Residue frames as qw, qx, qy, qz and C-alpha x, y, z in Angstrom:
[[0.661, -0.156, 0.087, 0.728, 77.46, 41.57, 122.72],
 [0.092, 0.939, 0.103, -0.316, 78.15, 45.27, 122.35],
 [0.739, 0.477, 0.103, 0.464, 80.13, 46.19, 119.26],
 [0.482, -0.382, -0.063, 0.786, 83.12, 48.47, 119.86],
 [0.208, 0.887, 0.206, -0.357, 82.46, 52.12, 119.03],
 [0.674, 0.326, 0.307, 0.588, 83.81, 53.12, 115.66],
 [0.197, -0.467, 0.016, 0.862, 85.45, 56.48, 115.06],
 [0.484, 0.765, 0.213, -0.368, 83.68, 58.85, 112.68],
 [0.786, 0.372, 0.282, 0.406, 84.95, 58.52, 109.12],
 [0.374, -0.451, 0.116, 0.802, 87.78, 60.93, 108.29],
 [0.426, 0.846, 0.132, -0.292, 87.19, 63.84, 105.90],
 [0.632, -0.128, 0.503, 0.575, 89.24, 63.64, 102.72],
 [0.437, 0.864, 0.108, -0.226, 89.95, 66.04, 99.87],
 [0.758, 0.165, 0.247, 0.581, 92.41, 65.94, 96.98],
 [0.098, -0.886, -0.041, 0.451, 94.22, 69.30, 97.04],
 [0.273, 0.799, -0.453, -0.284, 97.06, 68.83, 94.56],
 [0.827, 0.318, -0.464, 0.026, 99.46, 66.27, 93.10],
 [0.674, -0.085, -0.503, 0.534, 101.70, 66.70, 96.15],
 [0.288, -0.899, -0.062, -0.324, 101.54, 68.84, 99.31],
 [0.546, 0.330, -0.523, 0.565, 104.71, 69.76, 101.22],
 [0.181, -0.153, -0.613, 0.754, 103.18, 71.60, 104.22],
 [0.223, -0.627, -0.518, -0.537, 99.95, 73.16, 105.47],
 [0.138, -0.118, -0.549, 0.816, 98.54, 75.41, 108.21],
 [0.127, -0.685, -0.694, -0.183, 95.10, 76.56, 109.45],
 [0.069, -0.522, 0.100, -0.844, 93.78, 79.93, 110.50],
 [0.179, -0.203, 0.665, -0.696, 92.33, 80.39, 114.01],
 [0.663, 0.108, 0.390, -0.630, 88.75, 79.26, 113.32],
 [0.437, -0.056, 0.868, 0.227, 89.75, 76.60, 110.75],
 [0.563, 0.685, 0.350, -0.301, 87.75, 78.25, 107.97],
 [0.495, 0.810, -0.296, -0.105, 90.86, 78.78, 105.83],
 [0.903, -0.188, 0.285, 0.262, 93.73, 76.48, 104.88],
 [0.235, 0.859, -0.412, -0.196, 97.15, 77.47, 103.57],
 [0.875, -0.136, 0.429, 0.177, 99.30, 74.86, 101.83],
 [0.082, 0.669, -0.557, -0.485, 102.11, 74.49, 99.32],
 [0.922, 0.297, 0.166, -0.187, 101.46, 72.21, 96.29],
 [0.814, -0.166, 0.348, 0.436, 105.19, 71.33, 96.03],
 [0.507, 0.577, 0.193, 0.610, 106.18, 74.52, 94.19],
 [0.298, 0.099, -0.228, 0.922, 106.95, 78.17, 94.95],
 [0.340, -0.444, -0.255, -0.789, 103.31, 79.04, 95.68],
 [0.065, 0.133, 0.802, -0.579, 101.15, 79.12, 98.79],
 [0.304, -0.370, -0.625, -0.616, 97.51, 78.36, 98.09],
 [0.207, 0.038, 0.598, -0.774, 94.86, 79.60, 100.51],
 [0.286, -0.328, -0.805, -0.402, 91.58, 77.68, 100.43],
 [0.350, -0.171, 0.333, -0.858, 88.37, 78.73, 102.15],
 [0.315, 0.162, 0.888, -0.295, 85.61, 76.60, 103.62],
 [0.466, 0.147, -0.368, -0.791, 82.93, 75.65, 101.12],
 [0.858, -0.120, -0.293, -0.405, 80.22, 73.26, 102.24],
 [0.914, -0.382, 0.131, 0.029, 81.89, 70.11, 103.48],
 [0.825, 0.126, 0.102, 0.541, 85.15, 70.85, 101.66],
 [0.255, -0.708, 0.086, 0.652, 87.48, 73.69, 100.66],
 [0.616, 0.677, 0.300, 0.270, 87.86, 75.77, 97.50],
 [0.576, 0.080, 0.008, 0.813, 90.66, 78.04, 96.29],
 [0.102, -0.910, -0.304, 0.262, 90.57, 81.62, 97.53],
 [0.172, 0.947, -0.261, -0.072, 93.93, 83.16, 96.66],
 [0.915, 0.116, -0.056, 0.383, 97.46, 82.17, 95.57],
 [0.262, -0.918, 0.238, 0.177, 100.55, 83.78, 97.12],
 [0.891, 0.325, 0.079, 0.308, 103.52, 83.57, 94.76],
 [0.065, -0.964, 0.258, -0.021, 106.34, 85.66, 96.25],
 [0.653, -0.476, 0.556, 0.196, 108.87, 82.84, 96.75],
 [0.382, 0.633, -0.548, -0.391, 111.20, 81.69, 93.97],
 [0.346, 0.212, -0.913, -0.044, 111.55, 78.02, 94.99],
 [0.566, -0.364, -0.723, -0.158, 109.60, 75.32, 96.81],
 [0.398, -0.607, 0.232, -0.647, 107.92, 76.51, 100.01],
 [0.515, 0.093, -0.822, 0.224, 109.06, 74.26, 102.87],
 [0.236, -0.324, -0.728, 0.556, 107.22, 75.74, 105.85],
 [0.229, -0.532, -0.291, -0.761, 104.00, 77.61, 106.67],
 [0.263, -0.360, -0.741, 0.501, 102.63, 78.76, 110.02],
 [0.169, -0.627, -0.373, -0.663, 99.50, 80.82, 110.69],
 [0.116, 0.035, -0.587, 0.801, 99.41, 82.91, 113.88],
 [0.136, -0.561, -0.813, -0.081, 95.91, 82.51, 115.41],
 [0.168, -0.743, -0.407, 0.504, 95.69, 85.86, 117.24],
 [0.056, -0.605, 0.209, 0.766, 97.44, 88.28, 114.87],
 [0.746, 0.553, 0.342, -0.145, 96.27, 86.41, 111.73],
 [0.175, 0.797, -0.498, -0.293, 99.75, 86.69, 110.23],
 [0.978, 0.198, 0.035, 0.062, 101.19, 84.03, 107.94],
 [0.173, -0.760, 0.578, 0.243, 104.87, 83.22, 107.88],
 [0.941, 0.332, 0.058, -0.015, 106.37, 81.16, 105.06],
 [0.288, -0.687, 0.588, 0.317, 109.89, 79.92, 104.31],
 [0.839, 0.520, -0.010, -0.162, 111.36, 78.35, 101.23],
 [0.866, -0.021, 0.220, 0.448, 114.31, 76.70, 99.54],
 [0.404, 0.762, 0.066, 0.502, 115.07, 80.18, 98.16],
 [0.540, -0.051, -0.429, 0.722, 116.57, 80.95, 101.65],
 [0.121, -0.282, 0.062, -0.950, 113.99, 83.64, 102.42],
 [0.067, -0.474, -0.827, 0.296, 111.00, 84.03, 104.68],
 [0.129, -0.386, -0.262, -0.875, 107.94, 86.26, 104.29],
 [0.056, 0.354, 0.714, -0.601, 105.52, 87.55, 106.89],
 [0.077, -0.383, -0.624, -0.677, 102.08, 88.03, 105.31],
 [0.103, 0.321, 0.545, -0.767, 99.52, 90.46, 106.75],
 [0.148, 0.569, 0.751, 0.301, 95.93, 90.74, 105.54],
 [0.042, -0.515, -0.172, 0.838, 95.31, 94.43, 104.74],
 [0.379, 0.451, -0.182, -0.787, 92.82, 96.12, 102.41],
 [0.878, 0.233, 0.238, -0.343, 91.33, 92.72, 101.57],
 [0.804, 0.494, -0.323, 0.077, 94.61, 91.30, 100.28],
 [0.856, -0.411, 0.038, 0.312, 97.72, 89.55, 101.61],
 [0.260, 0.916, -0.266, 0.152, 100.78, 91.81, 101.73],
 [0.916, -0.066, -0.201, 0.340, 104.25, 90.24, 102.09],
 [0.160, -0.926, 0.337, -0.059, 107.19, 91.57, 104.09],
 [0.790, 0.367, -0.443, 0.211, 110.56, 90.03, 103.24],
 [0.654, -0.716, 0.244, -0.015, 112.62, 88.73, 106.17],
 [0.493, 0.653, -0.564, 0.114, 116.35, 88.46, 105.53],
 [0.929, -0.365, -0.035, -0.052, 117.37, 85.21, 107.22],
 [0.001, -0.814, 0.581, -0.015, 121.11, 85.55, 106.46],
 [0.781, -0.166, 0.602, 0.012, 121.48, 81.89, 105.53],
 [0.207, 0.553, -0.626, -0.509, 123.29, 80.32, 102.56],
 [0.046, -0.050, -0.983, -0.171, 121.25, 77.11, 102.39],
 [0.380, -0.411, -0.582, -0.589, 117.54, 76.31, 102.07],
 [0.407, -0.240, 0.470, -0.746, 115.11, 77.04, 104.88],
 [0.275, -0.025, -0.953, -0.123, 113.42, 73.83, 106.02],
 [0.352, -0.567, -0.740, 0.077, 110.79, 74.68, 108.68],
 [0.000, -0.366, 0.133, -0.921, 109.16, 77.70, 110.35],
 [0.421, -0.550, -0.716, 0.082, 107.16, 78.18, 113.56],
 [0.178, -0.729, 0.020, -0.660, 105.65, 81.17, 115.38],
 [0.169, 0.085, -0.752, 0.631, 106.37, 81.49, 119.10],
 [0.141, -0.548, -0.815, 0.127, 103.31, 81.13, 121.39],
 [0.046, -0.696, -0.301, 0.650, 103.12, 84.91, 121.98],
 [0.569, 0.669, 0.414, 0.240, 103.46, 85.47, 118.19],
 [0.074, -0.956, 0.138, 0.247, 106.16, 88.16, 118.65],
 [0.025, -0.640, 0.709, 0.296, 108.90, 86.09, 117.01],
 [0.957, 0.210, 0.044, -0.197, 109.36, 83.02, 114.85],
 [0.465, -0.524, 0.668, 0.250, 112.10, 80.48, 114.25],
 [0.765, 0.552, -0.203, -0.262, 113.29, 79.23, 110.86],
 [0.770, -0.302, 0.519, 0.218, 115.30, 76.00, 110.58],
 [0.503, 0.776, -0.276, -0.262, 117.73, 75.65, 107.70],
 [0.955, 0.187, -0.048, 0.224, 120.32, 73.59, 105.89],
 [0.308, 0.755, -0.329, 0.476, 122.92, 76.14, 107.00],
 [0.615, -0.106, -0.654, 0.428, 123.31, 74.29, 110.34],
 [0.066, -0.045, -0.400, 0.913, 121.56, 77.10, 112.20],
 [0.031, -0.700, -0.713, -0.001, 118.18, 78.47, 113.25],
 [0.094, 0.304, 0.057, 0.946, 117.18, 82.06, 112.51],
 [0.150, -0.619, -0.677, 0.369, 115.11, 83.55, 115.32],
 [0.141, 0.382, 0.311, 0.859, 113.27, 86.54, 113.86],
 [0.146, -0.677, -0.577, 0.432, 111.51, 89.40, 115.63],
 [0.236, 0.812, 0.320, 0.426, 110.13, 92.80, 114.67],
 [0.447, -0.223, -0.203, 0.842, 112.28, 95.79, 115.49],
 [0.082, 0.861, 0.481, -0.143, 109.97, 98.75, 116.03],
 [0.207, -0.746, 0.139, 0.617, 112.66, 101.44, 115.70],
 [0.103, -0.350, 0.652, 0.664, 113.69, 100.36, 112.22],
 [0.697, 0.346, 0.149, -0.610, 110.28, 98.98, 111.16],
 [0.657, 0.381, -0.601, -0.250, 111.58, 95.63, 109.89],
 [0.959, -0.269, 0.040, -0.085, 112.07, 92.01, 110.87],
 [0.135, 0.731, -0.660, 0.104, 115.57, 91.12, 112.05],
 [0.960, -0.066, -0.264, -0.065, 117.11, 87.71, 112.70],
 [0.260, -0.701, 0.645, -0.160, 119.59, 86.27, 115.19],
 [0.725, 0.265, -0.620, -0.141, 121.28, 82.91, 114.65],
 [0.751, -0.446, 0.447, -0.192, 121.34, 79.88, 116.92],
 [0.513, 0.548, -0.650, -0.124, 124.26, 77.74, 115.80],
 [0.349, -0.403, 0.798, -0.280, 125.99, 74.70, 117.38],
 [0.899, 0.226, 0.293, -0.236, 124.33, 72.21, 115.00],
 [0.390, -0.420, 0.701, 0.424, 126.56, 69.94, 112.94],
 [0.175, 0.189, 0.825, 0.503, 124.14, 69.37, 110.07],
 [0.231, -0.361, -0.433, -0.793, 120.78, 70.45, 108.61],
 [0.223, 0.119, 0.639, -0.726, 118.17, 71.54, 111.15],
 [0.096, -0.255, -0.857, -0.436, 114.95, 69.80, 110.18],
 [0.367, -0.681, -0.557, -0.303, 112.42, 71.11, 112.72],
 [0.093, 0.227, -0.449, 0.859, 111.82, 73.49, 115.61],
 [0.438, -0.614, -0.631, -0.183, 109.28, 73.68, 118.44],
 [0.042, -0.545, 0.266, -0.794, 108.63, 76.49, 120.93],
 [0.279, -0.259, -0.798, 0.468, 108.18, 75.87, 124.65],
 [0.149, -0.804, -0.555, -0.154, 105.05, 77.53, 126.13],
 [0.403, -0.736, -0.147, 0.523, 107.31, 80.04, 127.94],
 [0.450, 0.892, 0.035, 0.026, 108.45, 81.54, 124.59],
 [0.200, -0.835, 0.504, 0.090, 112.09, 81.13, 125.68],
 [0.542, -0.265, 0.781, 0.165, 113.08, 77.49, 125.16],
 [0.653, 0.531, -0.272, -0.466, 113.41, 76.38, 121.55],
 [0.752, -0.150, 0.637, 0.077, 113.74, 72.67, 120.75],
 [0.442, 0.635, -0.450, -0.447, 115.43, 71.67, 117.50],
 [0.892, 0.013, 0.449, 0.051, 115.81, 68.44, 115.59],
 [0.200, 0.773, -0.481, -0.362, 118.68, 67.92, 113.18],
 [0.922, 0.311, -0.212, -0.090, 120.16, 65.38, 110.79],
 [0.257, 0.569, -0.703, 0.340, 123.22, 65.04, 113.04],
 [0.618, -0.226, -0.752, 0.042, 121.19, 62.53, 115.12],
 [0.238, -0.139, -0.551, 0.788, 120.52, 65.09, 117.88],
 [0.201, -0.810, -0.444, -0.326, 117.62, 66.90, 119.48],
 [0.399, 0.036, -0.345, 0.849, 118.58, 70.02, 121.41],
 [0.187, -0.874, -0.446, 0.043, 117.05, 72.70, 123.62],
 [0.420, 0.248, -0.041, 0.872, 118.29, 76.27, 123.22],
 [0.075, -0.664, -0.399, 0.628, 117.57, 79.58, 124.86],
 [0.292, 0.511, 0.461, 0.664, 115.91, 82.00, 122.42],
 [0.247, -0.776, -0.391, 0.428, 115.65, 84.83, 124.95],
 [0.357, 0.573, 0.201, 0.710, 115.56, 88.25, 123.23],
 [0.303, -0.370, -0.395, 0.784, 116.51, 91.08, 125.58],
 [0.144, 0.214, -0.029, -0.966, 113.95, 93.89, 125.53],
 [0.533, -0.032, -0.527, -0.661, 111.30, 91.64, 124.00],
 [0.691, -0.240, -0.679, -0.064, 110.91, 88.63, 126.31],
 [0.523, -0.706, 0.207, -0.429, 110.11, 88.61, 130.00],
 [0.089, 0.442, -0.857, 0.248, 112.49, 86.79, 132.32],
 [0.726, -0.210, -0.560, -0.339, 110.90, 83.37, 132.98],
 [0.587, -0.633, 0.351, -0.362, 112.43, 83.19, 136.48],
 [0.400, -0.405, 0.822, -0.030, 113.60, 79.85, 137.78],
 [0.815, 0.335, -0.268, -0.390, 113.59, 77.07, 135.17],
 [0.976, -0.142, 0.141, 0.087, 114.93, 73.48, 134.99],
 [0.751, 0.368, -0.012, 0.549, 117.96, 75.02, 133.26],
 [0.447, -0.272, -0.238, 0.818, 118.55, 77.83, 135.74],
 [0.076, 0.864, 0.340, -0.364, 117.87, 81.56, 135.61],
 [0.069, -0.662, 0.406, 0.626, 120.69, 82.72, 133.32],
 [0.689, 0.389, 0.605, 0.088, 119.46, 82.07, 129.77],
 [0.015, 0.622, -0.322, -0.714, 121.53, 84.11, 127.28],
 [0.746, 0.534, -0.014, -0.397, 120.44, 83.82, 123.66],
 [0.643, 0.552, -0.522, -0.101, 121.86, 80.85, 121.79],
 [0.259, -0.461, 0.800, -0.284, 122.93, 78.83, 124.83],
 [0.651, 0.000, -0.713, -0.262, 122.52, 75.07, 124.32],
 [0.535, -0.464, 0.387, -0.590, 120.65, 73.99, 127.45],
 [0.735, -0.128, 0.648, -0.152, 120.37, 70.27, 126.69],
 [0.417, 0.465, -0.646, -0.439, 121.29, 67.75, 124.01],
 [0.776, -0.042, 0.560, -0.288, 119.72, 64.34, 123.40],
 [0.063, -0.340, 0.834, 0.430, 120.79, 61.48, 121.13],
 [0.843, 0.289, 0.190, -0.413, 118.92, 59.43, 118.56],
 [0.592, -0.181, 0.712, 0.331, 120.00, 56.61, 116.25],
 [0.412, 0.497, 0.587, 0.489, 118.95, 58.40, 113.08],
 [0.085, 0.197, 0.053, 0.975, 118.37, 61.95, 111.89],
 [0.083, 0.438, 0.675, -0.588, 115.62, 63.68, 113.86],
 [0.105, 0.474, 0.645, 0.590, 112.56, 64.49, 111.76],
 [0.275, -0.690, -0.245, -0.623, 110.46, 66.41, 114.26],
 [0.263, -0.051, -0.667, 0.695, 110.35, 67.71, 117.85],
 [0.373, -0.605, -0.407, -0.574, 107.32, 68.66, 119.98],
 [0.018, -0.191, 0.622, -0.759, 106.62, 70.05, 123.46],
 [0.195, -0.497, -0.842, 0.076, 103.76, 68.86, 125.65],
 [0.121, -0.820, -0.341, -0.444, 101.10, 71.49, 126.57],
 [0.580, -0.798, -0.087, 0.140, 102.68, 71.99, 130.01],
 [0.322, 0.839, -0.401, 0.176, 106.18, 72.23, 128.59],
 [0.613, -0.570, 0.533, -0.125, 107.42, 69.55, 131.01],
 [0.786, 0.007, 0.593, 0.173, 107.95, 66.93, 128.30],
 [0.266, 0.650, -0.461, -0.542, 109.77, 66.93, 125.01],
 [0.838, 0.165, 0.520, 0.014, 109.19, 64.32, 122.30],
 [0.220, 0.672, -0.486, -0.514, 111.20, 63.80, 119.14],
 [0.913, 0.252, 0.306, -0.098, 110.87, 61.34, 116.27],
 [0.159, -0.642, 0.630, 0.407, 113.89, 59.97, 114.43],
 [0.649, 0.427, -0.465, -0.425, 114.58, 58.00, 111.27],
 [0.104, 0.246, -0.953, 0.143, 115.38, 54.92, 113.35],
 [0.556, -0.357, -0.609, -0.439, 111.60, 54.33, 113.72],
 [0.437, -0.374, -0.651, 0.495, 111.60, 55.41, 117.35],
 [0.160, -0.819, -0.138, -0.533, 109.91, 58.19, 119.28],
 [0.508, 0.005, -0.545, 0.666, 111.91, 59.54, 122.22],
 [0.365, -0.829, -0.295, -0.303, 110.51, 61.24, 125.34],
 [0.447, 0.148, -0.450, 0.759, 112.30, 63.46, 127.86],
 [0.381, -0.842, -0.381, 0.015, 111.01, 64.90, 131.15],
 [0.387, 0.638, -0.207, 0.633, 112.99, 68.13, 131.44],
 [0.468, -0.740, 0.200, -0.440, 112.30, 68.44, 135.19],
 [0.851, -0.403, 0.334, -0.046, 113.46, 64.98, 136.29],
 [0.053, 0.635, -0.705, -0.312, 115.69, 64.21, 133.33],
 [0.651, 0.052, 0.752, -0.093, 113.91, 60.85, 132.84],
 [0.322, 0.426, -0.547, -0.644, 114.02, 59.52, 129.30],
 [0.685, 0.173, 0.686, -0.176, 111.95, 56.91, 127.48],
 [0.217, 0.373, -0.590, -0.682, 111.68, 55.66, 123.92],
 [0.759, 0.262, 0.474, -0.362, 109.07, 53.77, 121.93],
 [0.161, -0.223, 0.795, 0.541, 110.26, 51.52, 119.06],
 [0.627, 0.359, 0.058, -0.689, 107.73, 51.48, 116.25],
 [0.563, 0.108, 0.801, 0.174, 106.55, 48.44, 114.32],
 [0.456, 0.822, 0.341, -0.024, 106.20, 50.81, 111.38],
 [0.569, 0.453, 0.068, 0.683, 108.15, 53.17, 109.15],
 [0.334, -0.187, -0.323, 0.866, 109.53, 56.41, 110.70],
 [0.043, 0.864, 0.464, -0.188, 107.37, 59.41, 111.57],
 [0.409, 0.414, 0.135, 0.802, 108.01, 62.68, 109.75],
 [0.192, -0.494, 0.050, -0.847, 105.80, 64.74, 112.04],
 [0.421, -0.364, -0.786, 0.270, 104.63, 64.45, 115.66],
 [0.199, -0.492, 0.064, -0.845, 102.48, 66.51, 118.04],
 [0.020, -0.126, -0.831, 0.541, 101.04, 66.26, 121.55],
 [0.303, -0.519, -0.606, -0.521, 97.26, 65.87, 121.56],
 [0.544, -0.787, -0.021, -0.292, 97.36, 66.29, 125.35],
 [0.259, -0.760, 0.574, -0.161, 99.88, 65.77, 128.14],
 [0.580, -0.258, 0.771, -0.054, 99.72, 61.96, 127.86],
 [0.740, 0.433, 0.514, 0.025, 99.02, 61.41, 124.17],
 [0.094, -0.563, 0.472, 0.672, 101.17, 61.92, 121.08],
 [0.778, 0.542, 0.286, -0.141, 100.11, 61.64, 117.44],
 [0.274, -0.534, 0.595, 0.535, 102.74, 60.75, 114.85],
 [0.773, 0.549, 0.292, -0.126, 102.59, 60.32, 111.08],
 [0.095, -0.700, 0.550, 0.446, 105.02, 59.82, 108.25],
 [0.218, 0.390, -0.784, -0.431, 106.32, 57.11, 105.96],
 [0.179, 0.143, 0.966, -0.122, 103.77, 54.52, 107.11],
 [0.156, -0.253, -0.561, -0.773, 101.01, 56.60, 105.40],
 [0.503, -0.624, -0.538, -0.261, 98.72, 56.56, 108.47],
 [0.132, -0.643, 0.378, -0.653, 98.67, 58.60, 111.70],
 [0.661, -0.189, -0.701, 0.187, 99.30, 56.69, 114.94],
 [0.437, -0.777, 0.074, -0.447, 98.65, 57.41, 118.61],
 [0.582, 0.109, -0.651, 0.475, 101.21, 56.82, 121.39],
 [0.505, -0.735, -0.141, -0.429, 99.95, 57.11, 124.97],
 [0.154, 0.404, -0.701, 0.568, 101.46, 57.36, 128.43],
 [0.782, -0.426, -0.278, -0.361, 99.97, 54.88, 130.87],
 [0.840, -0.528, -0.027, 0.123, 101.44, 54.50, 134.34],
 [0.290, -0.812, 0.388, 0.324, 104.56, 56.40, 133.35],
 [0.522, -0.111, 0.735, 0.417, 105.21, 54.13, 130.35],
 [0.426, 0.544, -0.213, -0.691, 104.85, 55.35, 126.78],
 [0.434, 0.022, 0.880, 0.191, 103.51, 52.79, 124.30],
 [0.187, -0.013, -0.605, -0.774, 101.89, 52.52, 120.88],
 [0.431, 0.207, 0.590, -0.651, 98.09, 52.65, 121.21],
 [0.603, 0.514, 0.605, -0.079, 96.41, 52.57, 117.81],
 [0.235, 0.067, 0.493, 0.835, 96.33, 53.69, 114.20],
 [0.318, 0.418, 0.274, -0.806, 93.77, 56.37, 113.36],
 [0.464, 0.283, -0.556, -0.629, 93.27, 54.77, 109.96],
 [0.721, -0.060, 0.558, -0.406, 90.64, 52.11, 110.76],
 [0.838, 0.471, -0.150, -0.230, 90.85, 50.76, 107.23],
 [0.390, 0.578, -0.693, 0.183, 94.48, 49.93, 107.87],
 [0.389, -0.341, 0.718, -0.466, 93.69, 48.41, 111.28],
 [0.833, 0.136, 0.364, -0.393, 91.11, 46.02, 109.80],
 [0.862, 0.499, -0.084, -0.035, 93.10, 45.09, 106.71],
 [0.051, -0.827, 0.558, -0.041, 96.59, 45.36, 108.15],
 [0.725, -0.263, 0.636, -0.025, 96.83, 41.61, 108.62],
 [0.831, 0.516, 0.208, 0.018, 96.71, 41.13, 104.86],
 [0.700, 0.307, 0.022, 0.644, 99.72, 43.25, 104.03],
 [0.333, -0.712, -0.177, 0.593, 101.46, 46.15, 105.76],
 [0.316, 0.935, -0.010, -0.159, 102.14, 49.47, 104.05],
 [0.260, -0.689, 0.620, 0.271, 105.85, 48.61, 104.21],
 [0.555, 0.024, 0.806, 0.204, 105.31, 45.31, 102.41],
 [0.515, 0.742, 0.426, -0.052, 103.03, 46.96, 99.85],
 [0.119, 0.927, -0.257, -0.246, 105.63, 49.63, 99.09],
 [0.381, -0.459, 0.757, 0.267, 108.33, 46.97, 98.77],
 [0.589, 0.315, 0.736, 0.112, 106.17, 44.96, 96.37],
 [0.400, 0.881, 0.175, -0.183, 105.43, 48.06, 94.32],
 [0.008, 0.823, -0.502, -0.266, 109.13, 48.81, 93.79],
 [0.493, -0.190, 0.831, 0.176, 109.81, 45.11, 93.12],
 [0.608, 0.586, 0.534, -0.047, 107.15, 45.18, 90.41],
 [0.291, 0.921, -0.146, -0.215, 108.89, 48.12, 88.76],
 [0.238, -0.591, 0.737, 0.225, 112.16, 46.17, 88.82],
 [0.549, 0.086, 0.829, 0.066, 110.52, 43.02, 87.45],
 [0.489, 0.645, 0.583, 0.066, 108.27, 44.60, 84.83],
 [0.403, -0.022, 0.235, 0.884, 110.11, 47.85, 84.08],
 [0.124, -0.454, -0.382, -0.795, 106.93, 49.91, 84.11],
 [0.213, -0.061, 0.500, -0.837, 104.30, 51.46, 86.36],
 [0.558, -0.137, -0.539, -0.616, 101.47, 49.32, 84.98],
 [0.615, -0.298, -0.718, 0.134, 101.45, 47.14, 88.12],
 [0.119, -0.523, 0.245, -0.808, 100.34, 49.99, 90.43],
 [0.395, -0.272, -0.819, 0.314, 99.66, 49.08, 94.04],
 [0.340, -0.662, -0.142, -0.653, 96.85, 50.64, 96.06],
 [0.166, 0.161, -0.751, 0.619, 97.62, 50.93, 99.76],
 [0.386, -0.564, -0.721, -0.113, 94.92, 50.06, 102.27],
 [0.280, -0.457, -0.360, 0.764, 95.28, 53.50, 103.85],
 [0.233, 0.889, 0.325, -0.223, 93.56, 56.82, 103.19],
 [0.050, 0.846, -0.403, -0.345, 96.88, 58.36, 102.17],
 [0.940, 0.327, 0.071, 0.065, 98.53, 56.67, 99.22],
 [0.611, 0.473, -0.311, 0.552, 102.00, 58.05, 99.97],
 [0.493, -0.198, -0.524, 0.666, 103.93, 59.31, 102.98],
 [0.195, -0.908, -0.369, -0.027, 102.43, 61.98, 105.22],
 [0.501, 0.406, -0.122, 0.755, 104.44, 65.20, 105.09],
 [0.057, -0.323, 0.278, -0.903, 102.63, 67.38, 107.65],
 [0.404, -0.487, -0.769, 0.089, 100.44, 66.98, 110.74],
 [0.043, -0.307, 0.157, -0.938, 98.46, 69.80, 112.38],
 [0.089, 0.348, 0.782, -0.510, 95.84, 70.13, 115.17],
 [0.086, -0.366, -0.583, -0.720, 92.39, 70.81, 113.76],
 [0.513, -0.631, -0.238, -0.531, 90.03, 70.92, 116.78],
 [0.420, 0.046, -0.697, 0.579, 90.71, 71.19, 120.50],
 [0.482, -0.688, -0.182, -0.512, 88.78, 71.78, 123.73],
 [0.680, -0.701, 0.161, -0.140, 89.97, 72.17, 127.34],
 [0.202, -0.729, 0.645, 0.103, 93.58, 71.58, 126.36],
 [0.613, -0.038, 0.782, 0.103, 92.92, 68.35, 124.46],
 [0.270, 0.354, -0.547, -0.709, 93.17, 68.00, 120.69],
 [0.687, 0.189, 0.604, -0.357, 90.18, 66.04, 119.37],
 [0.781, 0.572, 0.246, 0.041, 90.85, 66.21, 115.60],
 [0.379, -0.560, 0.444, 0.588, 94.03, 66.42, 113.54],
 [0.681, 0.699, 0.009, -0.221, 94.75, 67.05, 109.86],
 [0.623, -0.314, 0.554, 0.454, 97.36, 65.49, 107.63],
 [0.595, 0.737, -0.144, -0.288, 98.65, 66.27, 104.16],
 [0.787, -0.242, 0.514, 0.239, 100.90, 64.05, 102.13],
 [0.174, -0.374, 0.646, 0.643, 103.02, 63.40, 99.09],
 [0.226, 0.381, 0.856, 0.267, 99.84, 62.07, 97.46],
 [0.046, -0.242, -0.232, -0.941, 98.33, 65.59, 97.58],
 [0.450, -0.558, -0.645, -0.264, 95.49, 64.62, 99.91],
 [0.182, -0.377, 0.429, -0.800, 94.16, 66.45, 102.95],
 [0.584, -0.335, -0.732, -0.104, 92.64, 64.13, 105.59],
 [0.296, -0.501, 0.345, -0.737, 90.99, 65.25, 108.85],
 [0.548, -0.071, -0.828, 0.095, 90.99, 62.56, 111.54],
 [0.601, -0.642, -0.003, -0.476, 89.07, 62.09, 114.78],
 [0.147, 0.429, -0.805, 0.382, 91.11, 61.03, 117.82]]
């Protein structure tokens, strides 16, 4: 008998007590993350792990989003202080430029567009700030996409730099036009027509819980979004066909396409999972945490968490601590691609409320 091939063991490093978000530079030699405070820590590669390089402390409150542009090497960060900063590496140091978002609630998420000429910031102000650099005035300006009824939790850019998908706590995922006249090229004919004025809501999709994350496929033909109802929803924007996958697990907080027919999701179940498209049908494939797969029959992460809280009720203390049979010991807060070739992601990284960084092989 031939034993099934085992995946290489994941890399693991304790970064902090808690990590809210993280991002990689282009060659994955540097890591930026927020240790659940107003700082952004940049770590550099050191042997098989990472060590601290510099700390960026311009924000006043917890940093909620980080994105690192691979070509321009610019960092963008957003925070609960309602501001965003664009960081450029000059004279061997990171220099911040304040971006006035014009919002009265916390920023929740930030993402560069594929061409890196603009970025979108989600917020609790029921809007998205689309920011771009105005050469004449030498500053970053923002335009608002509204029409949300509650906090916008996530954004994702279509490969054409025009369509912007949003997820919100009003149980909706939406697609907007983020076309900036004088900056963007007309995309021509699209599934939503040729007239794409800024801020137009092109499509709206329902969920049965607030939407945690949205993601486009590499081709831009498919949109996926994960909701708090423990489902992942899929939409083909060309045909309008929709599908959904109910999870036998806790909800995902973050999702991404590894390739056109494979999605990775991670969140409250403390382990990343793979959902695949086979014959036009999306279905759960596997957990990347082999330790959980082999021991999952003993007790699920959900049951372990329930028992932990029950112990606190029964005993009134934390002395009865429970160790989960997963690499992460608390929910996963962020998921990022780590290695890719020929349009297929082969490794992903996760950070979590337990402060760990784990790099997984698909």
